[in-house]
N, C-alpha and C positions, 0 to 999 in steps of 0.2 A: 863793803857795809850794807848789812841787812834793811830793806827799804819797804814801808807798808804802801801797796797803792790804794788811794781814797778817791772815788769819784764823787765830784762835788755837787753840787745844785743849791737851789735856795730852799730846802725839806730840811723840817727837823730830823728824819734818819739820816739825812747828809752827814748832818752835826753832830749826831751821836756816834756815827762810823769815823768821823774825824777825830773826834775826843778820843775814842777807846783806841785806834791806832797810835794818835799822839802818845797817850800815856805807855801803850806797849812799846813803843819806839824809845823813849826815856828808858822803860825797864831793860832794855835789851841792847842797849847803844845802840840804835839803829837810828833811821831817820824815814819821813814821809813824803811821798810823792803824792803831788795832790794833782788831780786831773779834772780838768774842766773843758766837758763837750759844747760846740758850737752844732746844734742840730742842722742838718741841711734844710735853706729856707726852700719854700715853695717856689715856684718858676710865677718870676712878676713880666709882664712885657715887656714894660721897660728896664734896659740896662742900667741907666740912674739910681734907679727906685732900688732893684734889685742889690747893687753894689752897696747903698745907703743901708737897706736892712741888713744884710751880711756884714758888715761894719759894726753896727750896733748890737747886733748878734754877739760879735765877736770881744768888744768890749767891755758886755756886760759879763759874758765867761772868765775874761780876765780880773775884771771886779772880784767873782766871787771867789775866783782864786788867791786873789791877794787878799782877802779879807778870811778865808780859810788860813791862811799862812800866818796871818796877823795874830789869830786866834791860838795856833798852835806856839807861835813864839812867848805868848802870854801865858799858857799853860805848861807848856811842857820842855820849852827853850831846845826842841831837838834839830835837826838841820831836816830842810823840807826844802822841796822843789817845786815848781809850777809847771805843768806842763797844760797848754791850750791845744785841744784839735777841733777839726771841723770835719764833719761827717757823721755817719750813722753810730752811734753810741756802742754798740757792741764791737762792730768792727775796730773802731777805734781802740778799744780796750784790749781787746785780742791783739791788735797789732803791737800795742805797748808792751804788752806781756810778754811778745818774743823779741822784741826790738831790746829790753832791759834784765838784764841777769841777773841785777840785784835786787829786784824785786821778790821778796821772799811770802808775801800774803796780798791776795785782794779783798779790800776790805768794802764790804756793802753794807749799808743801813736798809733795813725791814720796816715799812710804816706799821704806827702801833694798832692800825685797823687796814682790815681789806686785805686781799690777796697779796702775792708778790709782784712785786713789778716786772718791767720786761728783762730788768739787768739780773736780777735775783733769779727768776723765772729760767732764763737762759742759761747762765752760768753755773745753776746748781741742778739742769736736766743736761741735755743732751751733751754739754760741753763740757761737763762738769770732771769725767774722767779724762780728758785732754788737757784740761789746765798744766803751765807748768808749776804751778804754785798752790797753795792751798786756799781756799775760799772761806773767809770769816765772813759771817753775817751777823752783823750786831742787832739786836730786835730796840725798836723805835720807843719802846714803854720803859727802856731804862732810862733811871734819870743820874744826872751827872754823879752822885754819890756811887751808885751801883757801878756804874762806866768805870770809874778810879780805881774801885776793890775789884776789877776784872782786868785792867789794864795792867 
């Protein structure tokens, strides 16, 4: 089954990318892979504090993934899976794309204002030619109706 990989965070553009991917998956009989990334934590001198900070970040990422999955269930009813990874976002996305042959597109959301974020900048730049699947960039200015028409 073809799946659309969406990287989620708490931004509006991530929600737009998720909605687009869910609609697209519904129309093509595919699924959505929701990736929540726990960024590396800055070093803290006391290991107990470090572990607590990492656990809190992991729980927050898992909650984002579950919230995204719930939104997909309500809107499109497509098969979805949640992946939580800890590390540098670019590396974790690239690793997942190499590991999963069922991913047919990487779907990223662009902010309505300002320049491209680091993920879009990386994957649409030098890495674009080596991606194992197409990159879809969903403009953050699109409202729900526009996303529904596109999906």
